[in-house]
C-alpha positions in Angstrom: -17.9 20.5 1.5 -15.3 17.8 2.1 -15.3 14.3 0.5 -13.4 11.7 2.5 -12.5 8.6 0.5 -11.4 5.6 2.6 -12.6 4.6 6.0 -10.1 2.2 7.4 -8.6 2.2 10.9 -7.3 5.7 10.4 -10.0 7.0 8.1 -12.9 6.6 10.5 -11.5 8.7 13.4 -10.2 11.3 10.9 -13.6 11.7 9.2 -15.3 11.8 12.6 -13.0 14.7 13.7 -13.8 16.7 10.6 -17.5 16.3 11.2 -17.1 17.2 14.9 -15.1 20.4 13.9 -18.2 21.5 12.0 -17.2 20.5 8.4 -19.8 19.1 6.1 -18.3 15.7 5.2 -19.5 13.1 2.7 -17.5 9.8 2.8 -17.2 6.7 0.7 -15.6 3.3 1.4 -15.5 0.1 -0.5 -17.4 -1.6 2.3 -20.4 0.2 3.9 -19.6 1.9 7.2 -21.4 4.5 9.4 -19.6 7.4 11.0 -21.4 9.8 13.3 -22.0 13.1 11.6 -20.8 11.9 8.2 -23.0 11.4 5.2 -22.2 8.2 3.3 -22.2 8.1 -0.5 -22.8 5.0 -2.6 -19.9 5.8 -4.9 -16.6 7.8 -4.9 -18.0 10.0 -7.7 -21.1 10.8 -5.6 -18.9 11.7 -2.6 -16.7 14.0 -4.7 -19.4 15.6 -6.9 -19.8 18.8 -5.0 -16.6 18.7 -2.8 -14.1 21.6 -2.6 -11.7 19.3 -0.8 -11.3 15.6 -1.6 -9.3 13.7 1.1 -7.9 10.2 0.3 -6.8 7.8 3.1 -6.3 4.5 1.3 -3.9 1.5 1.4 -1.5 2.0 -1.5 -0.7 3.8 -4.7 -2.9 1.6 -6.9 -5.9 2.1 -4.6 -5.4 5.9 -4.6 -5.1 6.0 -8.4 -8.1 3.8 -8.9 -10.4 5.6 -6.5 -9.5 9.1 -7.7 -10.1 8.0 -11.3 -13.6 6.9 -10.2 -14.2 10.0 -8.1 -13.4 12.5 -10.9 -12.9 15.6 -8.7 -14.7 18.6 -10.1 -12.8 21.5 -11.7 -11.3 23.8 -9.0 -11.3 21.1 -6.3 -8.3 20.3 -4.2 -7.2 16.7 -3.6 -5.5 16.2 -0.2 -3.7 12.8 -0.5 -3.1 11.6 3.1 -2.2 7.9 2.4 1.4 6.7 2.5 2.2 6.2 -1.2 5.6 7.8 -1.7 6.8 10.8 -3.8 7.0 8.9 -7.1 3.3 7.9 -6.8 2.4 11.5 -5.9 4.1 12.7 -9.1 2.2 10.1 -11.2 -1.0 11.2 -9.5 -0.4 14.8 -10.3 0.1 13.9 -14.0 -3.1 11.9 -14.0 -5.3 14.7 -12.5 -6.7 17.5 -14.6 -4.7 20.7 -14.5 -7.6 22.6 -12.8 -7.6 20.2 -9.9 -5.1 21.0 -7.1 -3.1 18.4 -5.2 -1.4 18.4 -1.8 0.3 15.3 -0.3 -0.2 15.1 3.5 0.6 11.7 5.0 0.5 11.5 8.8 2.7 10.2 11.6 0.7 8.5 14.3 -1.7 5.6 14.8 -5.4 5.2 15.6 -5.2 6.8 19.1 -3.6 10.1 17.8 -6.1 10.1 14.9 -9.0 10.0 17.3 -7.4 12.6 19.7 -6.3 15.0 16.9 -2.6 14.7 17.8 -1.2 13.4 14.5 1.8 15.0 12.9 0.7 15.9 9.3 3.6 16.2 6.8 2.3 18.4 4.0 3.8 19.1 0.6 2.4 21.3 -2.1 2.3 24.7 -3.8 1.8 27.5 -1.3 -1.6 28.4 -2.7 -2.8 24.9 -2.3 -1.5 24.6 1.2 -3.3 27.8 2.1 -6.6 26.2 1.0 -6.3 23.2 3.3 -4.1 24.3 6.2 -7.0 24.8 8.6 -8.6 21.5 7.7 -5.3 19.7 8.2 -5.0 21.2 11.7 -8.1 19.3 12.7 -5.9 16.2 12.6 -3.0 17.6 14.7 0.2 19.5 14.1 0.9 20.5 10.5 4.5 20.5 9.3 4.9 21.9 5.8 7.7 19.9 4.3 8.1 21.7 1.0 6.8 21.4 -2.6 4.5 18.6 -3.9 5.9 15.2 -2.9 8.0 16.5 0.0 5.5 15.3 2.6 5.4 11.8 1.0 9.2 11.7 0.9 9.5 12.8 4.6 7.0 10.1 5.7 8.9 7.3 4.1 12.2 8.6 5.4 10.9 8.6 8.9 9.4 5.1 8.5 12.7 3.8 7.1 14.2 4.5 10.6 11.2 3.8 12.9 10.1 0.5 11.5 13.5 -1.2 11.2 14.3 -0.1 14.8 11.3 -2.1 16.0 12.3 -5.1 14.0 15.9 -4.7 15.5 14.4 -4.8 19.0 12.4 -7.9 18.1 15.6 -9.6 16.9 17.4 -8.4 20.1 14.7 -9.9 22.3 14.9 -13.2 20.4 18.7 -13.3 20.8 18.3 -12.5 24.5 15.8 -15.3 25.0 18.2 -17.7 23.4 20.9 -16.6 25.9 18.6 -16.9 28.9 18.4 -13.1 29.4 15.2 -12.0 31.2 13.1 -9.8 28.8 11.9 -7.4 31.5 15.5 -6.9 32.7 16.7 -6.3 29.1 14.0 -3.6 28.6 15.1 -2.0 31.9 18.7 -1.8 30.6 17.6 -0.6 27.1 15.6 2.1 28.7 18.8 3.8 29.8 20.2 3.9 26.2 19.3 6.0 23.2 16.7 3.3 22.4 15.0 3.9 25.7 11.8 5.6 24.3 11.2 2.7 21.9 11.9 0.1 24.5 9.4 1.6 26.8 6.8 1.9 24.1 7.2 -1.8 23.2 7.3 -3.0 26.9 3.5 -3.8 27.1 3.6 -5.8 23.8 6.7 -7.7 24.9 5.3 -8.6 28.3 1.6 -8.9 27.6 1.5 -9.7 23.8 0.7 -7.5 20.8 -2.2 -5.1 21.3 -5.1 -4.6 18.9 -3.8 -3.2 15.6 -2.8 0.4 15.7 -0.3 0.3 12.8 -0.8 -2.9 10.8 2.2 -5.0 10.2 1.3 -5.4 6.6 1.2 -1.7 6.1 4.6 -1.3 7.7 5.9 -3.9 5.2 4.3 -1.9 2.4 5.8 1.4 3.6 9.3 -0.1 3.6 8.7 -1.5 0.1 7.8 2.0 -1.1 10.9 3.5 0.7 13.3 1.0 -1.0 16.6 2.7 -2.0 20.1 1.5 -2.7 21.4 2.8 0.6 18.8 1.0 2.7 20.1 -2.4 3.4 18.9 -2.4 7.0 15.4 -1.3 6.0 15.4 -4.0 3.3 16.2 -6.7 5.8 13.5 -5.4 8.1 11.0 -5.5 5.2 11.9 -9.1 4.5 11.2 -9.9 8.2 7.8 -8.3 7.9 7.0 -9.9 4.6 7.7 -13.3 6.3 5.3 -12.3 9.1 2.7 -11.3 6.6 3.0 -14.7 5.0 2.3 -16.2 8.4 -1.0 -14.4 8.4 0.0 -11.5 10.6 -0.6 -8.7 8.0 -3.6 -7.3 9.8 -2.0 -7.6 13.3 -0.2 -4.7 15.1 3.4 -4.2 14.0 4.5 -5.4 17.5 3.4 -8.9 16.4 6.8 -9.0 14.7 8.2 -9.8 18.2 6.7 -13.2 18.6 7.1 -13.8 14.8 10.9 -13.3 15.0 11.1 -15.4 18.2 9.5 -18.3 16.3 11.2 -17.6 12.9 12.9 -20.1 10.7 15.5 -19.5 8.1 14.4 -17.1 5.3 12.1 -18.8 2.8 10.2 -17.6 -0.3 7.3 -15.3 0.7 3.9 -16.2 -0.8 1.6 -13.3 -1.5 -2.2 -12.9 -2.1 -3.0 -9.1 -2.1 -6.5 -8.1 -1.1 -6.6 -5.7 -4.1 -7.3 -8.6 -6.5 -9.8 -11.5 -6.3 -8.7 -14.5 -4.4 -6.8 -17.2 -6.4 -9.1 -19.4 -8.4 -7.3 -22.6 -7.3 -4.5 -24.0 -5.2 -1.8 -21.4 -5.9 -0.6 -18.0 -4.7 -0.9 -14.9 -6.8 2.8 -14.1 -6.4 5.9 -15.4 -4.7 8.7 -13.2 -3.6 12.2 -14.8 -3.7 15.5 -13.1 -3.6 15.3 -10.0 -5.8 12.5 -11.2 -7.9 8.7 -11.3 -7.8 7.0 -14.2 -9.7 3.4 -13.4 -10.5 1.1 -16.3 -11.4 -0.9 -16.3 -14.6 -3.7 -13.7 -14.3 -7.0 -14.2 -16.1 -10.2 -12.1 -16.4 -12.2 -13.5 -13.5 -14.1 -11.3 -11.1 -14.4 -11.8 -7.3 -17.2 -14.3 -7.9 -15.2 -16.4 -10.3 -17.2 -15.2 -13.3 -15.5 -14.4 -16.6 -15.1 -10.7 -17.3 -15.8 -9.7 -20.9 -16.6 -13.1 -22.4 -15.7 -13.1 -26.1 -14.0 -9.6 -25.8 -10.2 -9.8 -25.9 -9.8 -6.1 -25.2 -11.8 -6.2 -22.0 -10.1 -9.4 -20.8 -6.7 -8.0 -21.5 -7.5 -4.8 -19.7 -8.7 -6.8 -16.7 -5.6 -9.0 -16.7 -3.3 -5.9 -16.8 -5.3 -4.3 -14.0 -4.7 -7.3 -11.8 -1.0 -7.5 -12.7 -0.5 -3.8 -11.8 -2.2 -4.2 -8.5 -0.1 -7.3 -7.5 3.0 -5.5 -8.6 2.0 -2.3 -6.7 1.6 -4.4 -3.5 5.3 -5.0 -3.7 6.4 -1.5 -4.8 6.7 -2.5 -8.5 5.2 -1.3 -11.7 5.0 -2.8 -15.2 8.3 -1.0 -15.9 9.9 -3.5 -13.4 8.8 -6.5 -15.4 11.7 -8.5 -16.8 9.7 -11.3 -18.4 6.1 -11.7 -19.6 4.5 -14.8 -20.9 1.1 -14.7 -22.6 -1.3 -17.6 -23.4 -4.0 -17.0 -26.1 -6.7 -19.5 -27.1 -6.7 -18.0 -30.6 -3.9 -16.1 -32.3 -6.5 -14.1 -34.2 -6.9 -12.2 -30.9 -3.2 -11.2 -30.9 -3.7 -7.7 -32.4 -6.3 -6.8 -29.8 -4.1 -8.1 -27.0 -1.0 -6.4 -28.4 -2.8 -3.0 -28.6 -3.7 -3.2 -24.8 -0.2 -4.4 -24.0 1.4 -1.5 -25.8 -0.8 1.0 -23.9 0.0 -0.6 -20.6 3.8 -1.3 -21.0 5.1 2.0 -22.4 8.8 1.6 -21.5 11.4 -0.7 -23.1 9.7 -4.0 -23.5 10.6 -7.0 -21.3 11.6 -10.4 -22.6 8.5 -12.1 -23.8 6.9 -15.4 -24.9 3.4 -15.6 -26.5 1.9 -19.0 -27.3 -1.5 -20.3 -28.5 -3.1 -23.0 -26.3 -6.2 -25.0 -27.1 -8.0 -23.9 -23.9 -7.5 -22.3 -20.5 -8.7 -23.5 -17.1 -12.1 -21.8 -17.3 -14.5 -21.8 -20.4 -14.8 -18.3 -21.8 -11.3 -17.2 -21.0 -9.3 -15.9 -24.0 -6.0 -15.0 -22.3 -3.8 -15.7 -19.3 -0.6 -13.7 -18.6 2.2 -14.2 -16.0 5.2 -12.0 -15.3 8.5 -11.9 -13.5 9.5 -8.6 -12.0 12.7 -7.2 -10.5 12.0 -5.9 -6.9 13.0 -2.3 -6.2 15.2 -3.0 -3.2 18.8 -3.9 -3.7 20.2 -7.4 -3.3 22.7 -7.4 -0.5 26.0 -9.3 -0.6 25.5 -12.8 0.5 21.8 -12.9 -0.3 18.7 -11.2 0.9 
């Protein structure tokens, strides 16, 4: 039996293909969905309870870690991680899973159409014995390329996206330049079609002439992928990521990646990017959860409020501190950071008698060299029942280029 965790744009057609191929599939999603031939479970743990294979197709490393912790795959099961989370996250995932649970990383190249048609390119990494267990299942999705040991598939996926996504941003900027010079867009695409960029130019032609299509590869996911792929050598990819983050701030995160074309055409000089990840409850007031500026990420004070604005763990400093650090980790993960990237942390307590309980949680969550820190006692916070609020500043993983970002 196969458990499929995550029914987003890609997950739905992939789960449907497994069922159509004759596999018994039980799926779970944060929001209820129906997929023909697939049994839906109320929780991730229910979906994974009897599964030999547990497939994850989720948004980012934090979501994968959280969902698999809740799913608790049984002894002897094999987790097939098909999200785009990067090799470092795969290594952390391996360390968090029990030793008797196998793991293969198998991200895919292709969008919603190939997912439905079974023509994805699956980039698989893992031990030979684990790959043997899932090879036939992976072939349901398309062509399987075995990239090497665990983490190799995730690394290959990010390497490919580090070329493909910036190339699309480059063409968006080229089209904006051409428009400023009075060059006809269709004529420009004709000329580009005779160059090494010809294939991409033709692929983008409908979006250029008719406007972006329904989302196949969401612009926000492309920005996330470039964030995960950040490396000292990748100045072009970092610039492309900044373009995409600006488009996300305009509200284009769920639009198709080709929406970057009109976004660039209407762009203004680079400004700070305001961020409100969907992985945490919406801001409780007139502020953004985080602001990205230059090489730094400024995260607003996080408090223990649930999605309904209710206090979590009223009177319990440990529960509130754990909730606050959960939110901080998710916001940092949205930008490719972890608590290890925090350079400054500022904590506000309504009672210093709670400091030992808070400090215990903080020591468990921040395990590396500690950041600079300020801790103060305040008479009250913005919502009755809150005991603590914490804000942080983190260094972003991508390099700062000469002359600014």
